[in-house]
C-alpha positions as CSV (number, residue, x, y, z in Angstrom):
1,G,-53.7,15.3,-22.3
2,L,-52.3,12.1,-23.7
3,S,-48.6,13.0,-23.8
4,A,-48.7,14.2,-20.2
5,L,-50.2,10.9,-19.2
6,A,-47.5,9.0,-21.2
7,I,-44.8,11.0,-19.5
8,L,-46.3,10.3,-16.1
9,L,-46.6,6.5,-16.8
10,A,-43.0,6.4,-18.0
11,A,-41.8,8.2,-14.8
12,V,-43.8,5.8,-12.6
13,A,-42.4,2.8,-14.6
14,I,-38.8,4.0,-14.1
15,I,-39.3,4.6,-10.4
16,A,-41.0,1.2,-10.0
17,L,-38.1,-0.5,-11.9
18,S,-35.5,1.3,-9.8
19,T,-37.1,-0.2,-6.6
20,M,-36.5,-3.8,-7.7
21,F,-33.3,-5.9,-7.8
22,V,-32.6,-9.6,-8.3
23,V,-30.2,-11.8,-6.5
24,D,-29.3,-15.1,-8.2
25,Q,-28.0,-18.3,-6.6
26,R,-24.3,-17.5,-7.4
27,Q,-24.3,-14.3,-5.4
28,N,-25.2,-12.5,-2.2
29,A,-26.1,-8.8,-2.1
30,I,-25.7,-6.1,0.5
31,V,-28.2,-3.2,0.5
32,F,-26.7,0.1,1.6
33,R,-28.5,3.3,2.7
34,F,-26.3,6.3,2.6
35,G,-23.2,4.0,2.7
36,E,-24.4,2.1,5.8
37,V,-25.2,-1.7,5.5
38,V,-29.0,-2.1,5.9
39,S,-29.5,-5.7,5.0
40,L,-27.8,-8.8,3.5
41,K,-29.7,-10.9,0.9
42,K,-28.5,-14.5,0.7
43,E,-31.5,-16.2,-0.9
44,P,-32.1,-15.9,-4.7
45,G,-35.1,-13.9,-5.6
46,L,-36.6,-10.5,-6.4
47,Y,-36.1,-7.8,-3.7
48,F,-37.1,-4.2,-3.3
49,K,-35.2,-1.1,-2.2
50,I,-35.9,2.6,-1.8
51,P,-34.9,4.2,-5.0
52,F,-32.2,7.0,-4.8
53,L,-31.6,6.3,-1.1
54,E,-30.5,2.7,-1.2
55,N,-28.0,1.0,-3.5
56,V,-27.1,-2.7,-3.9
57,R,-23.7,-4.4,-4.2
58,Y,-23.3,-8.0,-5.4
59,F,-20.7,-10.5,-4.2
60,D,-19.8,-13.7,-6.0
61,V,-20.1,-16.6,-3.5
62,R,-18.9,-19.3,-5.9
63,I,-15.6,-21.0,-5.5
64,L,-12.8,-18.8,-7.0
65,T,-9.4,-19.9,-8.0
66,I,-6.1,-18.1,-7.5
67,D,-3.6,-19.5,-9.9
68,T,0.1,-18.4,-9.8
69,P,1.1,-17.1,-13.3
70,E,4.8,-17.9,-12.6
71,P,6.2,-20.8,-10.6
72,Q,7.3,-19.5,-7.2
73,L,10.9,-20.2,-5.9
74,F,11.4,-21.6,-2.4
75,L,14.5,-22.7,-0.6
76,T,14.7,-26.2,1.0
77,S,16.6,-27.1,4.2
78,E,19.7,-27.9,2.0
79,K,19.5,-24.3,0.6
80,K,18.4,-25.7,-2.8
81,N,15.8,-23.8,-4.8
82,V,12.6,-25.5,-5.9
83,Q,10.0,-24.1,-8.3
84,V,6.5,-24.5,-7.1
85,D,3.4,-24.2,-9.3
86,L,0.3,-23.9,-7.1
87,F,-3.3,-22.8,-7.0
88,V,-5.7,-21.9,-4.2
89,K,-9.5,-22.5,-4.2
90,W,-11.5,-20.1,-2.0
91,R,-14.8,-18.4,-1.6
92,I,-16.5,-15.7,0.3
93,S,-18.2,-17.3,3.4
94,D,-19.3,-14.2,5.3
95,V,-20.3,-11.4,2.9
96,R,-20.8,-8.8,5.7
97,Q,-17.3,-9.5,7.2
98,Y,-15.7,-9.7,3.8
99,Y,-17.2,-6.3,2.9
100,A,-16.0,-4.8,6.2
101,S,-12.4,-6.1,6.0
102,I,-11.7,-5.9,2.3
103,V,-14.1,-3.8,0.3
104,G,-14.8,-1.3,3.0
105,G,-11.0,-0.6,2.9
106,G,-11.2,0.2,-0.8
107,G,-10.1,-3.3,-1.9
108,G,-11.8,-6.0,-3.9
109,E,-11.5,-9.6,-5.0
110,T,-7.9,-9.1,-6.2
111,Q,-6.8,-7.7,-2.9
112,A,-8.4,-10.6,-1.0
113,A,-6.7,-13.1,-3.5
114,T,-3.3,-11.3,-3.0
115,R,-3.6,-11.5,0.7
116,L,-4.5,-15.2,0.7
117,L,-1.7,-16.0,-1.8
118,Q,0.8,-14.1,0.5
119,T,-0.3,-16.2,3.4
120,V,0.2,-19.4,1.4
121,N,3.6,-18.3,0.1
122,D,4.8,-17.3,3.6
123,G,3.7,-20.6,5.0
124,L,5.3,-22.5,2.1
125,R,8.6,-20.7,2.6
126,E,8.6,-21.8,6.2
127,Q,7.6,-25.4,5.5
128,F,10.1,-25.8,2.6
129,S,12.9,-24.4,4.7
130,R,12.4,-27.3,7.2
131,R,12.4,-30.0,4.5
132,T,14.8,-31.6,2.0
133,V,14.2,-31.5,-1.8
134,H,13.2,-35.2,-1.6
135,D,10.6,-34.4,1.1
136,V,8.9,-31.6,-0.8
137,V,9.0,-33.3,-4.2
138,S,7.6,-36.6,-3.1
139,G,7.3,-37.6,0.5
140,E,5.5,-34.8,2.3
141,R,3.7,-33.0,-0.4
142,D,0.2,-33.9,0.8
143,K,1.0,-33.0,4.4
144,I,2.4,-29.6,3.2
145,M,-0.8,-28.9,1.1
146,E,-3.1,-29.7,4.1
147,L,-1.0,-27.5,6.5
148,M,-1.2,-24.7,4.0
149,R,-4.9,-25.1,3.5
150,K,-5.4,-24.9,7.3
151,K,-3.1,-21.9,7.8
152,A,-4.6,-20.0,4.8
153,N,-8.1,-20.8,6.0
154,E,-7.4,-19.3,9.4
155,D,-6.3,-16.1,7.8
156,A,-9.2,-16.2,5.3
157,N,-11.7,-16.5,8.2
158,K,-10.5,-13.1,9.5
159,I,-11.7,-11.5,6.2
160,G,-14.9,-13.5,5.8
161,A,-13.6,-16.0,3.4
162,E,-12.8,-19.7,3.4
163,V,-9.9,-21.6,1.7
164,I,-11.2,-24.9,0.4
165,D,-8.0,-26.2,-1.2
166,V,-4.3,-25.5,-1.7
167,R,-2.7,-27.6,-4.4
168,L,0.9,-27.8,-5.3
169,K,0.5,-28.7,-9.0
170,R,4.2,-29.1,-9.7
171,V,7.3,-29.0,-7.6
172,D,10.4,-29.0,-9.8
173,L,14.1,-28.4,-9.4
174,P,15.2,-25.4,-11.5
175,P,17.2,-26.6,-14.6
176,E,20.6,-25.7,-13.1
177,V,19.9,-27.7,-9.9
178,S,18.5,-30.8,-11.7
179,G,21.6,-30.8,-13.9
180,S,23.9,-30.9,-10.9
181,V,21.8,-33.7,-9.4
182,Y,22.0,-35.8,-12.6
183,Q,25.8,-35.3,-12.8
184,R,26.2,-36.6,-9.2
185,M,24.0,-39.6,-10.0
186,E,26.2,-40.5,-13.0
């Protein structure tokens, strides 16, 4: 009697709970059935899925930051090294495309970040090689940042992402270079 009813109610409750999932405003969710994309949930709320047949994957759609742990070295047109400390602000703009190009290939957020940072670094290498130390340290910094944002954003769009900002926090001469510059100034 009673214990059989309790077991049945528990089983029904477990199945009912496994049909529901919640999407909050910071994320989008993709519903898969046997590995195929069935639907994309962009609006926050409570949704239902078929238990055991469908599974849900969440994607953070907030603005994410890629910060370089070490300053990167770039050569200027005078073949002088400059150290650049930078960060990139980006977010997933098209979850379905992002999934297809990054996650579907076995990657994740770090792979997307690595790819975007690579694009920015390649672009900076090219931009810096055309400019003097003075240009990159003071004169054309804003122009370089905007060019990098556009270039990185074009690449990001291919993977369902968007680059909002590329910032050169610091552009310094390495200690050995700045020493030689000071000696010449004296």
